[in-house]
N, CA, C and O atoms as a Tripos MOL2 file, in Angstrom:
@<TRIPOS>MOLECULE
protein
  316   315    79     0     0
PROTEIN
NO_CHARGES

@<TRIPOS>ATOM
      1 N           2.5230   -2.4390   18.0370 N.3       1 MET1
      2 CA          1.4750   -1.5470   17.5530 C.3       1 MET1
      3 C           0.5860   -1.0780   18.7170 C.2       1 MET1
      4 O           0.2190    0.0940   18.7930 O.2       1 MET1
      5 N           0.2540   -1.9930   19.6030 N.am      2 LEU2
      6 CA         -0.5560   -1.6280   20.7650 C.3       2 LEU2
      7 C           0.1880   -0.6200   21.6460 C.2       2 LEU2
      8 O          -0.4180    0.2950   22.2040 O.2       2 LEU2
      9 N           1.5110   -0.7990   21.7650 N.am      3 TRP3
     10 CA          2.3370    0.1240   22.5440 C.3       3 TRP3
     11 C           2.2540    1.5320   21.9620 C.2       3 TRP3
     12 O           2.1340    2.5050   22.7060 O.2       3 TRP3
     13 N           2.3170    1.6450   20.6250 N.am      4 TRP4
     14 CA          2.2350    2.9510   19.9650 C.3       4 TRP4
     15 C           0.8930    3.6090   20.2320 C.2       4 TRP4
     16 O           0.8170    4.8190   20.4490 O.2       4 TRP4
     17 N          -0.1680    2.8050   20.2140 N.am      5 ILE5
     18 CA         -1.5020    3.3530   20.4580 C.3       5 ILE5
     19 C          -1.6170    3.8720   21.8860 C.2       5 ILE5
     20 O          -2.1680    4.9490   22.1160 O.2       5 ILE5
     21 N          -1.1040    3.1160   22.8340 N.am      6 ILE6
     22 CA         -1.1700    3.5400   24.2400 C.3       6 ILE6
     23 C          -0.3530    4.8080   24.4580 C.2       6 ILE6
     24 O          -0.8320    5.7590   25.0750 O.2       6 ILE6
     25 N           0.8750    4.8240   23.9540 N.am      7 VAL7
     26 CA          1.7290    6.0110   24.0840 C.3       7 VAL7
     27 C           1.0890    7.1890   23.3520 C.2       7 VAL7
     28 O           1.0670    8.3020   23.8760 O.2       7 VAL7
     29 N           0.5690    6.9550   22.1490 N.am      8 GLY8
     30 CA         -0.0760    8.0170   21.3770 C.3       8 GLY8
     31 C          -1.2820    8.5960   22.0820 C.2       8 GLY8
     32 O          -1.4930    9.8090   22.0740 O.2       8 GLY8
     33 N          -2.0830    7.7230   22.6970 N.am      9 LEU9
     34 CA         -3.2570    8.1890   23.4140 C.3       9 LEU9
     35 C          -2.8740    9.0630   24.5960 C.2       9 LEU9
     36 O          -3.4440   10.1370   24.7890 O.2       9 LEU9
     37 N          -1.9250    8.6140   25.3740 N.am     10 ILE10
     38 CA         -1.4910    9.3770   26.5520 C.3      10 ILE10
     39 C          -0.8690   10.7010   26.1300 C.2      10 ILE10
     40 O          -1.2070   11.7510   26.6780 O.2      10 ILE10
     41 N           0.0400   10.6560   25.1560 N.am     11 ALA11
     42 CA          0.7180   11.8840   24.7130 C.3      11 ALA11
     43 C          -0.2530   12.8500   24.0590 C.2      11 ALA11
     44 O          -0.1840   14.0540   24.3090 O.2      11 ALA11
     45 N          -1.1550   12.3500   23.2260 N.am     12 GLY12
     46 CA         -2.1380   13.2110   22.5650 C.3      12 GLY12
     47 C          -3.0880   13.8570   23.5590 C.2      12 GLY12
     48 O          -3.4160   15.0380   23.4380 O.2      12 GLY12
     49 N          -3.5300   13.0780   24.5440 N.am     13 PHE13
     50 CA         -4.4100   13.6050   25.5830 C.3      13 PHE13
     51 C          -3.7180   14.7020   26.3760 C.2      13 PHE13
     52 O          -4.2830   15.7760   26.5870 O.2      13 PHE13
     53 N          -2.4820   14.4280   26.8170 N.am     14 LEU14
     54 CA         -1.7370   15.4200   27.5990 C.3      14 LEU14
     55 C          -1.4490   16.6800   26.7860 C.2      14 LEU14
     56 O          -1.5670   17.7930   27.2980 O.2      14 LEU14
     57 N          -1.0750   16.5060   25.5270 N.am     15 ALA15
     58 CA         -0.7870   17.6690   24.6770 C.3      15 ALA15
     59 C          -2.0450   18.5100   24.4790 C.2      15 ALA15
     60 O          -1.9770   19.7390   24.4960 O.2      15 ALA15
     61 N          -3.1910   17.8570   24.2910 N.am     16 GLY16
     62 CA         -4.4470   18.5910   24.1460 C.3      16 GLY16
     63 C          -4.7780   19.4020   25.3870 C.2      16 GLY16
     64 O          -5.2900   20.5170   25.2870 O.2      16 GLY16
     65 N          -4.4870   18.8430   26.5600 N.am     17 LYS17
     66 CA         -4.7530   19.5630   27.8110 C.3      17 LYS17
     67 C          -3.7750   20.7200   28.0050 C.2      17 LYS17
     68 O          -4.1770   21.8110   28.4090 O.2      17 LYS17
     69 N          -2.5010   20.4890   27.7210 N.am     18 VAL18
     70 CA         -1.4870   21.5290   27.9210 C.3      18 VAL18
     71 C          -1.6570   22.6680   26.9210 C.2      18 VAL18
     72 O          -1.4890   23.8360   27.2700 O.2      18 VAL18
     73 N          -1.9890   22.3290   25.6880 N.am     19 MET19
     74 CA         -2.1280   23.3590   24.6530 C.3      19 MET19
     75 C          -3.4870   24.0600   24.7320 C.2      19 MET19
     76 O          -3.7710   24.9490   23.9300 O.2      19 MET19
     77 N          -4.3080   23.6750   25.6730 N.am     20 ARG20
     78 CA         -5.6060   24.2980   25.9720 C.3      20 ARG20
     79 C          -6.5190   24.4220   24.7520 C.2      20 ARG20
     80 O          -7.1010   25.4760   24.4970 O.2      20 ARG20
     81 N          -6.6290   23.3490   24.0250 N.am     21 GLY21
     82 CA         -7.5380   23.3450   22.8900 C.3      21 GLY21
     83 C          -8.7760   22.5440   23.2150 C.2      21 GLY21
     84 O          -8.8500   21.8860   24.2530 O.2      21 GLY21
     85 N          -9.7330   22.6010   22.3370 N.am     22 GLY22
     86 CA        -10.9100   21.7730   22.5110 C.3      22 GLY22
     87 C         -10.5290   20.3100   22.3370 C.2      22 GLY22
     88 O          -9.5690   19.9870   21.6380 O.2      22 GLY22
     89 N         -11.2770   19.4440   22.9680 N.am     23 GLY23
     90 CA        -10.9900   18.0250   22.8540 C.3      23 GLY23
     91 C         -11.1990   17.5330   21.4330 C.2      23 GLY23
     92 O         -12.1320   17.9580   20.7520 O.2      23 GLY23
     93 N         -10.3340   16.6430   20.9890 N.am     24 PHE24
     94 CA        -10.4260   16.1240   19.6320 C.3      24 PHE24
     95 C         -11.0800   14.7560   19.5990 C.2      24 PHE24
     96 O         -11.4850   14.3000   18.5300 O.2      24 PHE24
     97 N         -11.1930   14.1000   20.7200 N.am     25 GLY25
     98 CA        -11.7240   12.7490   20.7510 C.3      25 GLY25
     99 C         -10.5880   11.7410   20.8070 C.2      25 GLY25
    100 O          -9.4330   12.0700   20.5350 O.2      25 GLY25
    101 N         -10.9240   10.5310   21.1560 N.am     26 ILE26
    102 CA         -9.9050    9.5210   21.4190 C.3      26 ILE26
    103 C          -9.0970    9.1600   20.1630 C.2      26 ILE26
    104 O          -7.8780    9.0070   20.2470 O.2      26 ILE26
    105 N          -9.7460    9.0220   19.0150 N.am     27 LEU27
    106 CA         -9.0230    8.6400   17.7930 C.3      27 LEU27
    107 C          -8.0480    9.7230   17.3410 C.2      27 LEU27
    108 O          -6.9140    9.4290   16.9620 O.2      27 LEU27
    109 N          -8.4920   10.9570   17.3830 N.am     28 ILE28
    110 CA         -7.6080   12.0500   16.9680 C.3      28 ILE28
    111 C          -6.4810   12.2280   17.9810 C.2      28 ILE28
    112 O          -5.3500   12.5270   17.5990 O.2      28 ILE28
    113 N          -6.7770   12.0450   19.2730 N.am     29 ASP29
    114 CA         -5.7210   12.1040   20.2820 C.3      29 ASP29
    115 C          -4.6490   11.0490   20.0110 C.2      29 ASP29
    116 O          -3.4550   11.3250   20.1280 O.2      29 ASP29
    117 N          -5.0810    9.8440   19.6510 N.am     30 ILE30
    118 CA         -4.1210    8.7860   19.3340 C.3      30 ILE30
    119 C          -3.2880    9.1770   18.1230 C.2      30 ILE30
    120 O          -2.0660    9.0300   18.1350 O.2      30 ILE30
    121 N          -3.9370    9.6720   17.0810 N.am     31 LEU31
    122 CA         -3.2050   10.0740   15.8730 C.3      31 LEU31
    123 C          -2.2370   11.2180   16.1440 C.2      31 LEU31
    124 O          -1.0950   11.1980   15.6850 O.2      31 LEU31
    125 N          -2.7020   12.2170   16.8950 N.am     32 VAL32
    126 CA         -1.8290   13.3460   17.2390 C.3      32 VAL32
    127 C          -0.6280   12.8520   18.0500 C.2      32 VAL32
    128 O           0.5010   13.2840   17.8150 O.2      32 VAL32
    129 N          -0.8700   11.9580   18.9910 N.am     33 GLY33
    130 CA          0.2160   11.4110   19.8000 C.3      33 GLY33
    131 C           1.2010   10.5870   18.9780 C.2      33 GLY33
    132 O           2.4110   10.6750   19.1890 O.2      33 GLY33
    133 N           0.6880    9.7820   18.0370 N.am     34 MET34
    134 CA          1.5710    8.9620   17.2110 C.3      34 MET34
    135 C           2.3940    9.8170   16.2570 C.2      34 MET34
    136 O           3.5970    9.6020   16.1120 O.2      34 MET34
    137 N           1.7590   10.7780   15.6120 N.am     35 VAL35
    138 CA          2.5000   11.6930   14.7310 C.3      35 VAL35
    139 C           3.4550   12.5380   15.5670 C.2      35 VAL35
    140 O           4.5700   12.8330   15.1370 O.2      35 VAL35
    141 N           3.0160   12.9240   16.7550 N.am     36 GLY36
    142 CA          3.8860   13.6610   17.6700 C.3      36 GLY36
    143 C           5.1040   12.8530   18.0600 C.2      36 GLY36
    144 O           6.1920   13.4020   18.2330 O.2      36 GLY36
    145 N           4.9230   11.5380   18.2010 N.am     37 GLY37
    146 CA          6.0610   10.6660   18.4990 C.3      37 GLY37
    147 C           7.0950   10.6780   17.3880 C.2      37 GLY37
    148 O           8.2970   10.6790   17.6510 O.2      37 GLY37
    149 N           6.6290   10.6870   16.1510 N.am     38 VAL38
    150 CA          7.5480   10.7530   15.0110 C.3      38 VAL38
    151 C           8.2600   12.1000   14.9860 C.2      38 VAL38
    152 O           9.4780   12.1590   14.8190 O.2      38 VAL38
    153 N           7.5050   13.1730   15.1500 N.am     39 ILE39
    154 CA          8.0950   14.5160   15.1550 C.3      39 ILE39
    155 C           9.0640   14.6670   16.3260 C.2      39 ILE39
    156 O          10.1780   15.1630   16.1550 O.2      39 ILE39
    157 N           8.6370   14.2380   17.5150 N.am     40 GLY40
    158 CA          9.4970   14.3340   18.6920 C.3      40 GLY40
    159 C          10.7490   13.4860   18.5560 C.2      40 GLY40
    160 O          11.8380   13.9180   18.9330 O.2      40 GLY40
    161 N          10.5990   12.2700   18.0150 N.am     41 GLY41
    162 CA         11.7650   11.4050   17.8060 C.3      41 GLY41
    163 C          12.7680   12.0250   16.8580 C.2      41 GLY41
    164 O          13.9760   11.9620   17.0850 O.2      41 GLY41
    165 N          12.2540   12.6300   15.7830 N.am     42 TRP42
    166 CA         13.1420   13.2980   14.8180 C.3      42 TRP42
    167 C          13.8280   14.4990   15.4780 C.2      42 TRP42
    168 O          15.0390   14.6760   15.3490 O.2      42 TRP42
    169 N          13.0520   15.3130   16.1780 N.am     43 LEU43
    170 CA         13.5920   16.5200   16.8040 C.3      43 LEU43
    171 C          14.6250   16.1860   17.8740 C.2      43 LEU43
    172 O          15.7060   16.7740   17.9070 O.2      43 LEU43
    173 N          14.2890   15.2440   18.7450 N.am     44 PHE44
    174 CA         15.2220   14.8560   19.8020 C.3      44 PHE44
    175 C          16.4880   14.2550   19.2110 C.2      44 PHE44
    176 O          17.5850   14.4960   19.7160 O.2      44 PHE44
    177 N          16.3460   13.4690   18.1370 N.am     45 GLY45
    178 CA         17.5090   12.8910   17.4680 C.3      45 GLY45
    179 C          18.4030   13.9580   16.8660 C.2      45 GLY45
    180 O          19.6280   13.8670   16.9490 O.2      45 GLY45
    181 N          17.7960   14.9700   16.2590 N.am     46 MET46
    182 CA         18.5720   16.0670   15.6610 C.3      46 MET46
    183 C          19.3300   16.8520   16.7360 C.2      46 MET46
    184 O          20.4310   17.3450   16.4940 O.2      46 MET46
    185 N          18.7360   16.9600   17.9090 N.am     47 LEU47
    186 CA         19.3740   17.6990   18.9990 C.3      47 LEU47
    187 C          20.3420   16.8340   19.8100 C.2      47 LEU47
    188 O          21.0670   17.3420   20.6650 O.2      47 LEU47
    189 N          20.3500   15.5250   19.5380 N.am     48 GLY48
    190 CA         21.2400   14.6230   20.2620 C.3      48 GLY48
    191 C          20.7670   14.3110   21.6660 C.2      48 GLY48
    192 O          21.5680   13.9780   22.5390 O.2      48 GLY48
    193 N          19.4580   14.4190   21.8850 N.am     49 ILE49
    194 CA         18.8840   14.1460   23.2020 C.3      49 ILE49
    195 C          18.1820   12.7980   23.1410 C.2      49 ILE49
    196 O          17.3590   12.5620   22.2560 O.2      49 ILE49
    197 N          18.5030   11.9170   24.0780 N.am     50 PHE50
    198 CA         17.8880   10.6000   24.1180 C.3      50 PHE50
    199 C          17.3660   10.3560   25.5350 C.2      50 PHE50
    200 O          18.1370    9.9960   26.4250 O.2      50 PHE50
    201 N          16.0370   10.5530   25.7540 N.am     51 PRO51
    202 CA         15.4780   10.4970   27.1010 C.3      51 PRO51
    203 C          15.3540    9.0920   27.6890 C.2      51 PRO51
    204 O          14.9490    8.9610   28.8430 O.2      51 PRO51
    205 N          15.6740    8.0770   26.9700 N.am     52 GLY52
    206 CA         15.5480    6.7070   27.4790 C.3      52 GLY52
    207 C          14.5350    5.9270   26.6650 C.2      52 GLY52
    208 O          13.7560    6.5070   25.9090 O.2      52 GLY52
    209 N          14.5470    4.6270   26.8180 N.am     53 GLY53
    210 CA         13.6960    3.7970   25.9870 C.3      53 GLY53
    211 C          12.4620    3.2530   26.6730 C.2      53 GLY53
    212 O          11.7550    2.4340   26.0850 O.2      53 GLY53
    213 N          12.1810    3.6680   27.8710 N.am     54 GLY54
    214 CA         11.0270    3.1450   28.5950 C.3      54 GLY54
    215 C           9.7390    3.8680   28.2440 C.2      54 GLY54
    216 O           9.6880    4.6890   27.3280 O.2      54 GLY54
    217 N           8.7210    3.5440   28.9850 N.am     55 LEU55
    218 CA          7.4030    4.1390   28.7630 C.3      55 LEU55
    219 C           7.4280    5.6500   28.9790 C.2      55 LEU55
    220 O           6.8850    6.3990   28.1670 O.2      55 LEU55
    221 N           8.0430    6.0980   30.0510 N.am     56 ILE56
    222 CA          8.0850    7.5320   30.3590 C.3      56 ILE56
    223 C           8.8420    8.2980   29.2780 C.2      56 ILE56
    224 O           8.4010    9.3660   28.8530 O.2      56 ILE56
    225 N           9.9730    7.7660   28.8310 N.am     57 GLY57
    226 CA         10.7430    8.4190   27.7630 C.3      57 GLY57
    227 C           9.9590    8.5060   26.4710 C.2      57 GLY57
    228 O           9.9890    9.5280   25.7860 O.2      57 GLY57
    229 N           9.2510    7.4280   26.1330 N.am     58 SER58
    230 CA          8.4440    7.4160   24.9120 C.3      58 SER58
    231 C           7.3130    8.4320   24.9950 C.2      58 SER58
    232 O           7.0450    9.1550   24.0350 O.2      58 SER58
    233 N           6.6570    8.4840   26.1410 N.am     59 ILE59
    234 CA          5.5600    9.4470   26.3140 C.3      59 ILE59
    235 C           6.0920   10.8730   26.2640 C.2      59 ILE59
    236 O           5.4600   11.7460   25.6700 O.2      59 ILE59
    237 N           7.2430   11.1210   26.8780 N.am     60 LEU60
    238 CA          7.8330   12.4610   26.8710 C.3      60 LEU60
    239 C           8.1360   12.9220   25.4510 C.2      60 LEU60
    240 O           7.7940   14.0430   25.0740 O.2      60 LEU60
    241 N           8.7720   12.0660   24.6670 N.am     61 VAL61
    242 CA          9.1120   12.4170   23.2820 C.3      61 VAL61
    243 C           7.8410   12.6620   22.4690 C.2      61 VAL61
    244 O           7.7480   13.6500   21.7400 O.2      61 VAL61
    245 N           6.8670   11.7660   22.5930 N.am     62 ALA62
    246 CA          5.6170   11.9120   21.8450 C.3      62 ALA62
    247 C           4.8500   13.1480   22.2990 C.2      62 ALA62
    248 O           4.2320   13.8280   21.4800 O.2      62 ALA62
    249 N           4.8830   13.4410   23.5820 N.am     63 PHE63
    250 CA          4.1900   14.6180   24.1160 C.3      63 PHE63
    251 C           4.7790   15.9090   23.5460 C.2      63 PHE63
    252 O           4.0390   16.7920   23.1140 O.2      63 PHE63
    253 N           6.1000   16.0180   23.5450 N.am     64 VAL64
    254 CA          6.7470   17.2160   22.9990 C.3      64 VAL64
    255 C           6.4130   17.3570   21.5140 C.2      64 VAL64
    256 O           6.0790   18.4460   21.0470 O.2      64 VAL64
    257 N           6.5050   16.2610   20.7840 N.am     65 GLY65
    258 CA          6.1700   16.2990   19.3640 C.3      65 GLY65
    259 C           4.7110   16.6510   19.1170 C.2      65 GLY65
    260 O           4.4040   17.3970   18.1870 O.2      65 GLY65
    261 N           3.8060   16.1200   19.9410 N.am     66 ALA66
    262 CA          2.3790   16.4160   19.7900 C.3      66 ALA66
    263 C           2.0930   17.8890   20.0840 C.2      66 ALA66
    264 O           1.2700   18.5060   19.4070 O.2      66 ALA66
    265 N           2.7600   18.4510   21.0780 N.am     67 CYS67
    266 CA          2.5830   19.8820   21.3710 C.3      67 CYS67
    267 C           3.0580   20.7360   20.1960 C.2      67 CYS67
    268 O           2.4080   21.7160   19.8310 O.2      67 CYS67
    269 N           4.1760   20.3640   19.6160 N.am     68 ILE68
    270 CA          4.6750   21.0910   18.4430 C.3      68 ILE68
    271 C           3.6980   20.9610   17.2850 C.2      68 ILE68
    272 O           3.4230   21.9360   16.5860 O.2      68 ILE68
    273 N           3.1720   19.7590   17.0830 N.am     69 LEU69
    274 CA          2.1980   19.5340   16.0120 C.3      69 LEU69
    275 C           0.9510   20.3820   16.2210 C.2      69 LEU69
    276 O           0.4810   21.0240   15.2820 O.2      69 LEU69
    277 N           0.4090   20.3960   17.4300 N.am     70 LEU70
    278 CA         -0.7850   21.1980   17.7060 C.3      70 LEU70
    279 C          -0.5030   22.6830   17.5310 C.2      70 LEU70
    280 O          -1.3530   23.4200   17.0310 O.2      70 LEU70
    281 N           0.6680   23.1230   17.9330 N.am     71 TRP71
    282 CA          1.0370   24.5320   17.7660 C.3      71 TRP71
    283 C           1.0870   24.8940   16.2810 C.2      71 TRP71
    284 O           0.5900   25.9470   15.8790 O.2      71 TRP71
    285 N           1.6880   24.0200   15.4630 N.am     72 LEU72
    286 CA          1.7750   24.2780   14.0220 C.3      72 LEU72
    287 C           0.3920   24.2740   13.3760 C.2      72 LEU72
    288 O           0.1130   25.1080   12.5140 O.2      72 LEU72
    289 N          -0.4740   23.3510   13.7800 N.am     73 VAL73
    290 CA         -1.8190   23.2900   13.2170 C.3      73 VAL73
    291 C          -2.5790   24.5680   13.5510 C.2      73 VAL73
    292 O          -3.2670   25.1230   12.6950 O.2      73 VAL73
    293 N          -2.4630   25.0250   14.7590 N.am     74 ARG74
    294 CA         -3.1690   26.2670   15.1470 C.3      74 ARG74
    295 C          -2.5890   27.4840   14.4500 C.2      74 ARG74
    296 O          -3.3170   28.4270   14.1390 O.2      74 ARG74
    297 N          -1.2880   27.4720   14.2030 N.am     75 LEU75
    298 CA         -0.6490   28.5630   13.4780 C.3      75 LEU75
    299 C          -1.1710   28.6170   12.0450 C.2      75 LEU75
    300 O          -1.4440   29.6940   11.5140 O.2      75 LEU75
    301 N          -1.3050   27.4570   11.4300 N.am     76 ILE76
    302 CA         -1.7980   27.3890   10.0480 C.3      76 ILE76
    303 C          -3.2770   27.7490    9.9870 C.2      76 ILE76
    304 O          -3.7200   28.3930    9.0370 O.2      76 ILE76
    305 N          -4.0470   27.3330   11.0000 N.am     77 LYS77
    306 CA         -5.4820   27.6530   11.0380 C.3      77 LYS77
    307 C          -5.7330   29.1540   11.1060 C.2      77 LYS77
    308 O          -6.6960   29.6550   10.5250 O.2      77 LYS77
    309 N          -4.8630   29.8680   11.8180 N.am     78 LYS78
    310 CA         -5.0310   31.3240   11.9580 C.3      78 LYS78
    311 C          -4.7300   32.0450   10.6490 C.2      78 LYS78
    312 O          -5.3100   33.0970   10.3770 O.2      78 LYS78
    313 N          -3.8470   31.5040    9.8480 N.am     79 ALA79
    314 CA         -3.4230   32.1650    8.6040 C.3      79 ALA79
    315 C          -4.4590   32.0250    7.5160 C.2      79 ALA79
    316 O          -4.2620   32.5230    6.4080 O.2      79 ALA79
@<TRIPOS>BOND
     1     1     2 1
     2     2     3 1
     3     3     4 2
     4     3     5 am
     5     5     6 1
     6     6     7 1
     7     7     8 2
     8     7     9 am
     9     9    10 1
    10    10    11 1
    11    11    12 2
    12    11    13 am
    13    13    14 1
    14    14    15 1
    15    15    16 2
    16    15    17 am
    17    17    18 1
    18    18    19 1
    19    19    20 2
    20    19    21 am
    21    21    22 1
    22    22    23 1
    23    23    24 2
    24    23    25 am
    25    25    26 1
    26    26    27 1
    27    27    28 2
    28    27    29 am
    29    29    30 1
    30    30    31 1
    31    31    32 2
    32    31    33 am
    33    33    34 1
    34    34    35 1
    35    35    36 2
    36    35    37 am
    37    37    38 1
    38    38    39 1
    39    39    40 2
    40    39    41 am
    41    41    42 1
    42    42    43 1
    43    43    44 2
    44    43    45 am
    45    45    46 1
    46    46    47 1
    47    47    48 2
    48    47    49 am
    49    49    50 1
    50    50    51 1
    51    51    52 2
    52    51    53 am
    53    53    54 1
    54    54    55 1
    55    55    56 2
    56    55    57 am
    57    57    58 1
    58    58    59 1
    59    59    60 2
    60    59    61 am
    61    61    62 1
    62    62    63 1
    63    63    64 2
    64    63    65 am
    65    65    66 1
    66    66    67 1
    67    67    68 2
    68    67    69 am
    69    69    70 1
    70    70    71 1
    71    71    72 2
    72    71    73 am
    73    73    74 1
    74    74    75 1
    75    75    76 2
    76    75    77 am
    77    77    78 1
    78    78    79 1
    79    79    80 2
    80    79    81 am
    81    81    82 1
    82    82    83 1
    83    83    84 2
    84    83    85 am
    85    85    86 1
    86    86    87 1
    87    87    88 2
    88    87    89 am
    89    89    90 1
    90    90    91 1
    91    91    92 2
    92    91    93 am
    93    93    94 1
    94    94    95 1
    95    95    96 2
    96    95    97 am
    97    97    98 1
    98    98    99 1
    99    99   100 2
   100    99   101 am
   101   101   102 1
   102   102   103 1
   103   103   104 2
   104   103   105 am
   105   105   106 1
   106   106   107 1
   107   107   108 2
   108   107   109 am
   109   109   110 1
   110   110   111 1
   111   111   112 2
   112   111   113 am
   113   113   114 1
   114   114   115 1
   115   115   116 2
   116   115   117 am
   117   117   118 1
   118   118   119 1
   119   119   120 2
   120   119   121 am
   121   121   122 1
   122   122   123 1
   123   123   124 2
   124   123   125 am
   125   125   126 1
   126   126   127 1
   127   127   128 2
   128   127   129 am
   129   129   130 1
   130   130   131 1
   131   131   132 2
   132   131   133 am
   133   133   134 1
   134   134   135 1
   135   135   136 2
   136   135   137 am
   137   137   138 1
   138   138   139 1
   139   139   140 2
   140   139   141 am
   141   141   142 1
   142   142   143 1
   143   143   144 2
   144   143   145 am
   145   145   146 1
   146   146   147 1
   147   147   148 2
   148   147   149 am
   149   149   150 1
   150   150   151 1
   151   151   152 2
   152   151   153 am
   153   153   154 1
   154   154   155 1
   155   155   156 2
   156   155   157 am
   157   157   158 1
   158   158   159 1
   159   159   160 2
   160   159   161 am
   161   161   162 1
   162   162   163 1
   163   163   164 2
   164   163   165 am
   165   165   166 1
   166   166   167 1
   167   167   168 2
   168   167   169 am
   169   169   170 1
   170   170   171 1
   171   171   172 2
   172   171   173 am
   173   173   174 1
   174   174   175 1
   175   175   176 2
   176   175   177 am
   177   177   178 1
   178   178   179 1
   179   179   180 2
   180   179   181 am
   181   181   182 1
   182   182   183 1
   183   183   184 2
   184   183   185 am
   185   185   186 1
   186   186   187 1
   187   187   188 2
   188   187   189 am
   189   189   190 1
   190   190   191 1
   191   191   192 2
   192   191   193 am
   193   193   194 1
   194   194   195 1
   195   195   196 2
   196   195   197 am
   197   197   198 1
   198   198   199 1
   199   199   200 2
   200   199   201 am
   201   201   202 1
   202   202   203 1
   203   203   204 2
   204   203   205 am
   205   205   206 1
   206   206   207 1
   207   207   208 2
   208   207   209 am
   209   209   210 1
   210   210   211 1
   211   211   212 2
   212   211   213 am
   213   213   214 1
   214   214   215 1
   215   215   216 2
   216   215   217 am
   217   217   218 1
   218   218   219 1
   219   219   220 2
   220   219   221 am
   221   221   222 1
   222   222   223 1
   223   223   224 2
   224   223   225 am
   225   225   226 1
   226   226   227 1
   227   227   228 2
   228   227   229 am
   229   229   230 1
   230   230   231 1
   231   231   232 2
   232   231   233 am
   233   233   234 1
   234   234   235 1
   235   235   236 2
   236   235   237 am
   237   237   238 1
   238   238   239 1
   239   239   240 2
   240   239   241 am
   241   241   242 1
   242   242   243 1
   243   243   244 2
   244   243   245 am
   245   245   246 1
   246   246   247 1
   247   247   248 2
   248   247   249 am
   249   249   250 1
   250   250   251 1
   251   251   252 2
   252   251   253 am
   253   253   254 1
   254   254   255 1
   255   255   256 2
   256   255   257 am
   257   257   258 1
   258   258   259 1
   259   259   260 2
   260   259   261 am
   261   261   262 1
   262   262   263 1
   263   263   264 2
   264   263   265 am
   265   265   266 1
   266   266   267 1
   267   267   268 2
   268   267   269 am
   269   269   270 1
   270   270   271 1
   271   271   272 2
   272   271   273 am
   273   273   274 1
   274   274   275 1
   275   275   276 2
   276   275   277 am
   277   277   278 1
   278   278   279 1
   279   279   280 2
   280   279   281 am
   281   281   282 1
   282   282   283 1
   283   283   284 2
   284   283   285 am
   285   285   286 1
   286   286   287 1
   287   287   288 2
   288   287   289 am
   289   289   290 1
   290   290   291 1
   291   291   292 2
   292   291   293 am
   293   293   294 1
   294   294   295 1
   295   295   296 2
   296   295   297 am
   297   297   298 1
   298   298   299 1
   299   299   300 2
   300   299   301 am
   301   301   302 1
   302   302   303 1
   303   303   304 2
   304   303   305 am
   305   305   306 1
   306   306   307 1
   307   307   308 2
   308   307   309 am
   309   309   310 1
   310   310   311 1
   311   311   312 2
   312   311   313 am
   313   313   314 1
   314   314   315 1
   315   315   316 2
@<TRIPOS>SUBSTRUCTURE
     1 MET1         2 RESIDUE 1 A MET
     2 LEU2         6 RESIDUE 1 A LEU
     3 TRP3        10 RESIDUE 1 A TRP
     4 TRP4        14 RESIDUE 1 A TRP
     5 ILE5        18 RESIDUE 1 A ILE
     6 ILE6        22 RESIDUE 1 A ILE
     7 VAL7        26 RESIDUE 1 A VAL
     8 GLY8        30 RESIDUE 1 A GLY
     9 LEU9        34 RESIDUE 1 A LEU
    10 ILE10       38 RESIDUE 1 A ILE
    11 ALA11       42 RESIDUE 1 A ALA
    12 GLY12       46 RESIDUE 1 A GLY
    13 PHE13       50 RESIDUE 1 A PHE
    14 LEU14       54 RESIDUE 1 A LEU
    15 ALA15       58 RESIDUE 1 A ALA
    16 GLY16       62 RESIDUE 1 A GLY
    17 LYS17       66 RESIDUE 1 A LYS
    18 VAL18       70 RESIDUE 1 A VAL
    19 MET19       74 RESIDUE 1 A MET
    20 ARG20       78 RESIDUE 1 A ARG
    21 GLY21       82 RESIDUE 1 A GLY
    22 GLY22       86 RESIDUE 1 A GLY
    23 GLY23       90 RESIDUE 1 A GLY
    24 PHE24       94 RESIDUE 1 A PHE
    25 GLY25       98 RESIDUE 1 A GLY
    26 ILE26      102 RESIDUE 1 A ILE
    27 LEU27      106 RESIDUE 1 A LEU
    28 ILE28      110 RESIDUE 1 A ILE
    29 ASP29      114 RESIDUE 1 A ASP
    30 ILE30      118 RESIDUE 1 A ILE
    31 LEU31      122 RESIDUE 1 A LEU
    32 VAL32      126 RESIDUE 1 A VAL
    33 GLY33      130 RESIDUE 1 A GLY
    34 MET34      134 RESIDUE 1 A MET
    35 VAL35      138 RESIDUE 1 A VAL
    36 GLY36      142 RESIDUE 1 A GLY
    37 GLY37      146 RESIDUE 1 A GLY
    38 VAL38      150 RESIDUE 1 A VAL
    39 ILE39      154 RESIDUE 1 A ILE
    40 GLY40      158 RESIDUE 1 A GLY
    41 GLY41      162 RESIDUE 1 A GLY
    42 TRP42      166 RESIDUE 1 A TRP
    43 LEU43      170 RESIDUE 1 A LEU
    44 PHE44      174 RESIDUE 1 A PHE
    45 GLY45      178 RESIDUE 1 A GLY
    46 MET46      182 RESIDUE 1 A MET
    47 LEU47      186 RESIDUE 1 A LEU
    48 GLY48      190 RESIDUE 1 A GLY
    49 ILE49      194 RESIDUE 1 A ILE
    50 PHE50      198 RESIDUE 1 A PHE
    51 PRO51      202 RESIDUE 1 A PRO
    52 GLY52      206 RESIDUE 1 A GLY
    53 GLY53      210 RESIDUE 1 A GLY
    54 GLY54      214 RESIDUE 1 A GLY
    55 LEU55      218 RESIDUE 1 A LEU
    56 ILE56      222 RESIDUE 1 A ILE
    57 GLY57      226 RESIDUE 1 A GLY
    58 SER58      230 RESIDUE 1 A SER
    59 ILE59      234 RESIDUE 1 A ILE
    60 LEU60      238 RESIDUE 1 A LEU
    61 VAL61      242 RESIDUE 1 A VAL
    62 ALA62      246 RESIDUE 1 A ALA
    63 PHE63      250 RESIDUE 1 A PHE
    64 VAL64      254 RESIDUE 1 A VAL
    65 GLY65      258 RESIDUE 1 A GLY
    66 ALA66      262 RESIDUE 1 A ALA
    67 CYS67      266 RESIDUE 1 A CYS
    68 ILE68      270 RESIDUE 1 A ILE
    69 LEU69      274 RESIDUE 1 A LEU
    70 LEU70      278 RESIDUE 1 A LEU
    71 TRP71      282 RESIDUE 1 A TRP
    72 LEU72      286 RESIDUE 1 A LEU
    73 VAL73      290 RESIDUE 1 A VAL
    74 ARG74      294 RESIDUE 1 A ARG
    75 LEU75      298 RESIDUE 1 A LEU
    76 ILE76      302 RESIDUE 1 A ILE
    77 LYS77      306 RESIDUE 1 A LYS
    78 LYS78      310 RESIDUE 1 A LYS
    79 ALA79      314 RESIDUE 1 A ALA
């Protein structure tokens, strides 16, 4: 569980910076990163891409998923 929080925090923080949005705060960054990890894991699995099981691979998958999540949230906010 602690591993998920650390990966979620890093991925959520990086996704927030890359997607150039306002800061959400540490708790929301963790949640975005954790949900992003689920989305990224599903997406990478569907595409047959497996980046590895270490810290960097986990952060990469969660980061991609978090960016997709933030993009979808902003798309829905505009509508």
